[in-house]
VMD Tcl script that draws the C-alpha trace (Angstrom):
set ca {
  {309.97 120.44 102.86}
  {312.26 121.38 105.70}
  {315.89 120.53 105.12}
  {318.22 120.16 107.80}
  {322.11 121.19 107.71}
  {324.98 120.08 110.20}
  {326.07 123.33 111.99}
  {329.73 122.85 110.50}
  {328.27 123.53 107.13}
  {327.63 127.05 108.05}
  {330.99 128.13 108.77}
  {332.36 130.42 105.98}
  {329.30 130.57 104.38}
  {328.49 134.19 102.59}
  {326.11 136.21 104.73}
  {323.54 138.52 102.74}
  {321.38 141.19 103.82}
  {317.43 140.92 102.41}
  {318.28 143.88 100.54}
  {321.31 142.16 98.72}
  {323.85 143.48 100.61}
  {326.84 141.24 101.50}
  {327.16 141.64 104.96}
  {330.48 139.02 105.59}
  {331.12 135.34 106.68}
  {330.00 133.27 109.50}
  {332.75 132.60 111.61}
  {330.98 130.43 114.67}
  {327.57 129.72 115.68}
  {326.58 130.64 119.75}
  {324.83 127.76 121.05}
  {323.25 127.72 124.91}
  {321.39 125.05 125.92}
  {321.50 123.19 122.38}
  {319.69 126.26 120.84}
  {321.65 128.85 118.43}
  {320.72 132.56 120.33}
  {323.31 134.12 117.53}
  {325.98 134.04 114.93}
  {329.37 135.90 114.62}
  {329.73 137.33 111.39}
  {333.56 138.25 110.48}
  {333.96 141.59 108.06}
  {335.47 140.68 105.05}
  {337.21 143.05 102.74}
  {334.68 143.52 100.33}
  {331.63 143.53 102.64}
  {329.31 146.13 103.56}
  {329.89 145.16 107.24}
  {333.80 146.06 107.25}
  {332.90 149.65 105.92}
  {330.93 150.32 108.71}
  {333.04 148.98 111.53}
  {336.53 149.92 110.18}
  {338.60 148.21 112.85}
  {336.24 145.64 114.65}
  {336.33 142.16 113.53}
  {332.85 141.19 112.86}
  {329.25 141.37 114.71}
  {327.21 139.38 116.64}
  {323.96 138.75 114.95}
  {321.14 137.47 117.22}
  {319.39 134.35 115.41}
  {316.01 135.89 115.29}
  {317.34 138.11 112.10}
  {318.30 135.63 110.58}
  {315.58 134.84 107.87}
  {317.17 131.64 105.67}
  {319.93 129.40 105.30}
  {320.67 127.41 102.49}
  {323.82 127.94 100.19}
  {323.89 131.42 101.43}
  {322.47 132.93 104.82}
  {319.81 136.32 104.43}
  {319.66 138.39 107.56}
  {317.63 141.20 108.15}
  {318.11 144.67 107.22}
  {317.69 145.69 110.81}
  {321.10 143.47 111.70}
  {323.33 146.04 109.81}
  {324.81 148.72 112.38}
  {323.61 152.44 112.33}
  {325.91 153.65 109.59}
  {325.77 156.80 107.57}
  {327.65 156.92 104.50}
  {327.44 160.44 104.10}
  {329.87 160.59 107.18}
  {332.91 159.08 105.39}
}
mol new
graphics top color blue
foreach p $ca { graphics top sphere $p radius 0.5 }
foreach p [lrange $ca 0 end-1] q [lrange $ca 1 end] { graphics top cylinder $p $q radius 0.2 }
display resetview
């Protein structure tokens, strides 16, 4: 069964990758012509995204990479920017 949500319910929602990494928090939705085209995800201190971005505040995740929205948002792992953990 399909459950509907108000867009305001997604703000501050936790975002995880499909591999289980905490990615960040939803900051806002990008809407064009009554259709969600992307999500601005804010990097938080404990998120994987903050390690990847450094000083940047967040990223825009295309809506096509969102797998599920419920209590949390699950995105495809391909939304993660290129990251080499050995470069640190």
